[in-house]
Backbone as a chain_set.jsonl record, in Angstrom:
{"seq": "MTLAYPGPTSELSEIVARDAFLDALNDHSLRTRIMEKEPSNLDEALKMASRLEACDKSARDGAAHNSGKPSNKDKFVQAARAQLNSRLWLRLIMTVLV", "coords": {"N": [[-24.25, 84.06, 174.38], [-23.051, 82.056, 172.266], [-20.417, 82.006, 172.668], [-20.343, 80.985, 174.958], [-22.065, 78.114, 174.379], [-20.973, 76.886, 171.649], [-21.714, 76.571, 168.477], [-24.215, 75.588, 165.877], [-27.209, 78.064, 166.116], [-30.388, 77.008, 168.115], [-34.192, 77.513, 167.882], [-34.692, 77.256, 170.182], [-33.02, 77.905, 172.624], [-31.826, 80.536, 171.125], [-34.726, 81.426, 172.686], [-34.063, 81.401, 175.637], [-31.87, 82.797, 175.629], [-32.308, 85.302, 175.179], [-34.641, 85.708, 178.016], [-32.792, 85.084, 179.325], [-31.207, 87.534, 179.862], [-33.148, 89.627, 179.522], [-34.678, 88.39, 182.513], [-31.717, 89.728, 183.733], [-31.689, 92.41, 183.723], [-32.523, 95.391, 185.94], [-34.98, 96.612, 185.893], [-37.859, 96.117, 186.422], [-40.136, 97.61, 185.372], [-39.294, 98.079, 182.625], [-38.693, 95.487, 181.93], [-41.354, 94.45, 181.514], [-42.006, 96.049, 179.696], [-41.068, 95.236, 177.412], [-41.131, 92.302, 177.268], [-43.9, 92.587, 176.385], [-43.672, 93.678, 173.764], [-42.885, 91.53, 172.801], [-40.966, 90.07, 171.832], [-38.878, 87.424, 169.754], [-36.676, 87.017, 170.206], [-33.019, 87.241, 171.081], [-31.695, 89.67, 170.166], [-33.464, 91.386, 169.658], [-34.959, 91.935, 172.173], [-32.4, 93.193, 173.113], [-32.486, 95.382, 170.981], [-35.167, 96.991, 172.096], [-34.971, 97.257, 174.106], [-32.599, 98.9, 174.695], [-33.875, 101.095, 172.707], [-36.788, 102.117, 174.428], [-34.888, 102.347, 176.692], [-33.509, 104.961, 175.899], [-35.835, 106.328, 174.798], [-36.87, 106.494, 177.305], [-35.322, 107.978, 178.94], [-35.398, 110.642, 177.334], [-37.517, 111.302, 178.102], [-37.024, 111.789, 180.968], [-35.121, 113.672, 181.151], [-36.582, 116.152, 179.712], [-38.203, 116.369, 181.316], [-37.257, 117.375, 183.177], [-35.997, 119.539, 182.789], [-38.153, 120.971, 182.031], [-38.74, 121.831, 184.173], [-37.203, 123.35, 185.361], [-35.38, 122.842, 186.967], [-31.446, 122.877, 185.967], [-30.755, 121.206, 182.673], [-27.583, 118.825, 181.667], [-26.989, 120.091, 179.678], [-27.994, 122.501, 180.138], [-26.127, 123.5, 181.462], [-23.488, 123.109, 180.639], [-23.881, 125.19, 178.445], [-24.089, 127.044, 179.941], [-21.454, 126.911, 181.887], [-19.821, 127.146, 178.926], [-20.29, 129.92, 178.411], [-20.066, 132.037, 180.753], [-17.246, 131.754, 180.762], [-16.241, 132.527, 178.183], [-17.009, 134.961, 178.088], [-16.001, 136.052, 180.48], [-12.954, 136.007, 178.751], [-13.942, 137.764, 177.209], [-13.921, 139.996, 178.634], [-11.228, 140.376, 179.833], [-9.742, 140.472, 177.53], [-11.086, 142.812, 177.197], [-10.388, 144.831, 179.476], [-6.868, 144.284, 178.797], [-6.828, 145.688, 176.179], [-7.416, 148.427, 176.958], [-5.621, 148.731, 178.906], [-3.62, 148.635, 178.033]], "CA": [[-24.25, 82.703, 173.831], [-22.666, 81.58, 171.359], [-19.299, 81.557, 173.226], [-20.548, 80.23, 176.445], [-22.221, 77.212, 173.93], [-20.633, 77.437, 170.377], [-22.486, 76.034, 167.013], [-25.446, 76.319, 165.943], [-28.231, 77.825, 168.01], [-31.788, 76.561, 167.78], [-34.834, 78.355, 168.665], [-34.653, 77.147, 172.092], [-31.071, 78.817, 172.858], [-33.172, 82.071, 171.142], [-35.455, 81.978, 174.318], [-33.252, 81.179, 176.564], [-30.982, 84.182, 176.244], [-33.271, 86.226, 175.278], [-35.49, 85.071, 178.773], [-31.425, 85.511, 180.658], [-31.305, 89.292, 179.113], [-34.759, 90.058, 180.024], [-34.314, 88.383, 183.64], [-30.886, 90.027, 184.269], [-32.276, 93.793, 183.679], [-33.057, 96.358, 187.126], [-36.036, 97.56, 186.082], [-39.584, 95.845, 186.211], [-40.998, 97.905, 184.382], [-38.926, 97.737, 181.128], [-39.022, 94.409, 181.205], [-42.548, 93.979, 181.444], [-42.807, 96.694, 178.337], [-39.949, 94.836, 175.965], [-41.909, 91.187, 177.423], [-45.457, 92.495, 175.828], [-43.478, 93.958, 172.437], [-43.096, 89.583, 172.364], [-39.322, 89.858, 171.103], [-38.575, 86.441, 168.966], [-34.585, 85.858, 169.941], [-31.659, 88.33, 172.433], [-31.348, 90.913, 169.182], [-35.21, 92.232, 168.7], [-35.316, 92.765, 172.759], [-32.261, 94.703, 173.153], [-33.125, 97.335, 170.492], [-36.097, 96.997, 172.077], [-34.398, 97.716, 175.903], [-32.056, 100.349, 173.904], [-35.057, 102.025, 172.443], [-37.321, 102.824, 175.515], [-34.311, 103.498, 177.747], [-33.764, 106.391, 174.82], [-37.103, 107.439, 175.373], [-37.052, 107.245, 179.203], [-33.992, 109.102, 179.809], [-35.072, 111.683, 176.299], [-38.797, 111.387, 178.607], [-36.777, 112.227, 182.263], [-34.573, 114.992, 179.934], [-37.054, 116.979, 179.819], [-38.954, 116.607, 182.578], [-36.103, 118.1, 184.684], [-35.973, 120.835, 181.844], [-39.354, 122.07, 182.345], [-39.019, 121.511, 185.761], [-36.734, 124.661, 186.033], [-33.908, 122.348, 187.26], [-30.918, 122.621, 184.628], [-29.576, 119.846, 182.428], [-25.912, 118.923, 181.772], [-26.632, 120.547, 178.431], [-28.065, 123.763, 180.195], [-24.68, 124.112, 183.016], [-22.372, 123.099, 179.631], [-24.101, 126.19, 178.456], [-24.242, 128.194, 181.438], [-19.981, 127.646, 181.952], [-19.016, 128.915, 178.464], [-20.264, 131.68, 178.234], [-19.016, 132.438, 181.597], [-16.385, 131.076, 180.555], [-16.579, 133.387, 177.123], [-17.638, 136.129, 179.012], [-14.52, 136.291, 181.428], [-11.98, 136.035, 178.406], [-13.793, 139.669, 176.65], [-13.399, 140.817, 179.509], [-9.649, 140.07, 180.027], [-9.34, 141.282, 176.039], [-11.419, 144.378, 177.614], [-9.1, 145.406, 179.893], [-5.756, 144.89, 178.414], [-7.032, 147.019, 175.313], [-7.573, 149.607, 177.156], [-4.052, 149.068, 179.871], [-1.917, 148.54, 177.054]], "C": [[-24.182, 81.964, 172.987], [-20.987, 81.569, 171.435], [-19.718, 80.729, 174.283], [-20.95, 78.387, 175.735], [-22.089, 77.262, 171.976], [-21.144, 76.53, 169.529], [-23.506, 76.55, 166.593], [-26.279, 76.533, 167.179], [-29.309, 77.479, 167.339], [-32.788, 77.498, 168.336], [-34.845, 78.727, 169.908], [-33.863, 78.332, 172.866], [-31.845, 80.325, 172.22], [-33.525, 83.134, 172.495], [-34.973, 82.16, 175.334], [-32.095, 81.893, 177.181], [-31.159, 85.364, 176.348], [-34.042, 86.219, 176.877], [-33.975, 85.392, 179.694], [-31.723, 86.592, 180.832], [-31.852, 89.756, 180.002], [-34.43, 89.547, 181.65], [-33.251, 89.489, 184.548], [-31.239, 92.21, 184.438], [-33.221, 94.32, 185.077], [-33.932, 96.561, 187.366], [-37.213, 95.967, 185.36], [-40.228, 96.132, 185.432], [-41.135, 97.83, 182.769], [-39.124, 96.629, 180.653], [-39.905, 93.808, 180.964], [-42.877, 94.713, 179.758], [-42.075, 96.381, 177.297], [-41.142, 93.581, 176.079], [-43.2, 91.594, 176.236], [-44.77, 93.109, 173.993], [-43.087, 92.343, 171.61], [-41.481, 89.455, 171.054], [-39.055, 88.477, 170.353], [-37.556, 85.962, 169.285], [-34.191, 87.679, 170.728], [-31.566, 89.583, 171.739], [-32.236, 91.923, 169.334], [-35.107, 92.551, 170.849], [-34.092, 93.544, 173.262], [-32.219, 95.809, 172.717], [-34.037, 97.443, 171.269], [-35.818, 97.521, 173.872], [-34.016, 98.777, 175.405], [-33.12, 101.853, 174.091], [-35.643, 102.176, 173.472], [-36.312, 103.368, 176.605], [-33.773, 104.684, 176.969], [-34.966, 106.904, 175.584], [-37.45, 107.569, 176.872], [-36.597, 108.179, 179.888], [-34.014, 110.611, 178.89], [-36.343, 112.131, 177.9], [-37.846, 112.628, 180.602], [-35.794, 113.887, 181.972], [-35.174, 116.093, 180.292], [-38.034, 117.596, 180.443], [-38.4, 117.642, 183.721], [-35.804, 119.365, 183.815], [-37.062, 121.54, 182.074], [-39.464, 121.66, 183.496], [-38.656, 123.072, 186.444], [-35.74, 124.054, 186.217], [-33.172, 122.284, 186.135], [-30.925, 121.264, 183.904], [-28.543, 119.848, 182.395], [-25.968, 120.02, 181.335], [-26.83, 122.383, 178.86], [-26.79, 124.331, 180.743], [-23.932, 123.878, 181.582], [-22.797, 124.583, 179.403], [-23.651, 127.243, 179.142], [-22.043, 128.774, 181.63], [-19.37, 127.7, 180.832], [-19.556, 129.496, 177.868], [-19.931, 132.278, 179.377], [-17.722, 132.557, 181.393], [-15.348, 131.948, 178.906], [-16.226, 134.854, 177.447], [-16.883, 136.442, 179.697], [-13.158, 136.363, 180.386], [-12.398, 137.333, 177.026], [-13.724, 140.018, 177.393], [-11.828, 140.87, 180.117], [-9.687, 140.921, 178.854], [-9.373, 143.05, 176.334], [-9.866, 145.129, 177.801], [-7.69, 145.342, 179.311], [-6.053, 145.879, 177.197], [-6.73, 148.216, 176.754], [-6.497, 149.888, 178.222], [-2.987, 149.579, 179.278], [-2.017, 150.358, 175.74]], "O": [[-25.079, 81.15, 172.762], [-20.313, 81.202, 170.473], [-19.231, 79.599, 174.317], [-20.39, 77.435, 176.278], [-22.996, 77.617, 171.222], [-20.971, 75.39, 169.962], [-23.832, 77.722, 166.78], [-26.359, 76.025, 168.297], [-29.348, 77.57, 166.111], [-32.412, 78.281, 169.208], [-34.937, 79.78, 170.538], [-34.202, 79.337, 173.49], [-32.382, 81.099, 173.013], [-33.234, 84.216, 173.003], [-35.363, 83.071, 176.064], [-31.544, 81.864, 178.282], [-30.667, 86.246, 177.052], [-34.009, 87.435, 177.064], [-34.121, 85.962, 180.775], [-32.434, 86.914, 181.784], [-31.409, 90.219, 181.053], [-33.804, 90.438, 182.224], [-33.578, 90.01, 185.615], [-30.87, 92.951, 185.349], [-34.336, 93.858, 185.319], [-34.298, 96.761, 188.524], [-37.237, 95.244, 184.363], [-40.906, 95.38, 184.732], [-42.073, 97.673, 181.987], [-39.538, 96.384, 179.52], [-39.815, 92.751, 180.339], [-43.617, 94.245, 178.892], [-42.215, 97.015, 176.252], [-42.051, 93.618, 175.25], [-43.36, 90.848, 175.27], [-45.522, 92.887, 173.045], [-43.024, 92.066, 170.412], [-41.235, 88.945, 169.961], [-38.467, 88.96, 171.321], [-37.208, 84.825, 168.965], [-34.811, 88.738, 170.821], [-31.382, 90.6, 172.407], [-31.968, 93.117, 169.2], [-35.225, 93.769, 170.981], [-34.386, 94.578, 173.863], [-32.049, 96.887, 173.286], [-33.948, 98.653, 171.476], [-36.638, 98.108, 174.578], [-34.769, 99.749, 175.471], [-33.225, 102.846, 174.812], [-34.726, 102.698, 174.107], [-36.52, 104.372, 177.287], [-33.572, 105.609, 177.757], [-35.065, 107.611, 176.587], [-38.089, 108.442, 177.458], [-36.962, 108.89, 180.825], [-33.265, 111.549, 179.165], [-36.079, 113.081, 178.638], [-38.135, 113.738, 181.051], [-35.926, 114.938, 182.599], [-34.653, 116.953, 181.002], [-38.57, 118.7, 180.344], [-38.861, 118.325, 184.636], [-35.265, 120.278, 184.441], [-36.964, 122.741, 182.325], [-40.48, 121.036, 183.8], [-39.195, 123.731, 187.332], [-34.795, 124.582, 185.631], [-33.725, 121.782, 185.156], [-31.101, 120.244, 184.57], [-28.018, 120.778, 183.008], [-25.436, 120.987, 181.881], [-26.229, 123.308, 178.314], [-26.434, 125.486, 180.511], [-23.668, 125.036, 181.257], [-22.169, 125.383, 180.097], [-22.905, 128.163, 178.809], [-21.46, 129.858, 181.585], [-18.255, 128.207, 180.963], [-19.343, 129.656, 176.666], [-19.343, 133.331, 179.129], [-17.092, 133.499, 181.874], [-14.134, 131.894, 178.707], [-15.325, 135.599, 177.061], [-16.924, 137.672, 179.688], [-12.148, 136.754, 180.971], [-11.609, 137.739, 176.172], [-13.144, 141.071, 177.128], [-11.592, 141.679, 181.014], [-9.667, 142.133, 179.067], [-8.619, 143.991, 176.085], [-8.941, 145.597, 177.138], [-7.166, 146.456, 179.29], [-5.456, 146.954, 177.26], [-5.644, 148.551, 177.227], [-6.32, 151.062, 178.547], [-2.048, 150.336, 179.521], [-1.09, 150.617, 174.972]]}, "num_chains": 1, "name": "protein.A"}
């Protein structure tokens, strides 16, 4: 808002900015949950959206972990273990051969 309309802000401009942000969200459920908390300005709406998105992502990651489907973290750990095991085997083979 400040870049488009420089100068002092008013309560109306804060409401317009907040509503424009909420209308731009692609998630109707997220928009509704934010509006239930009645943010008074754009900053509050943005903070709420960030928190709710983080909570949703955490819940999805937890559900994926509990469903037996490996998460990205699990995949990374498995790849790191495989790489470590291959290095250990290589050292063992080099030690035996030397």
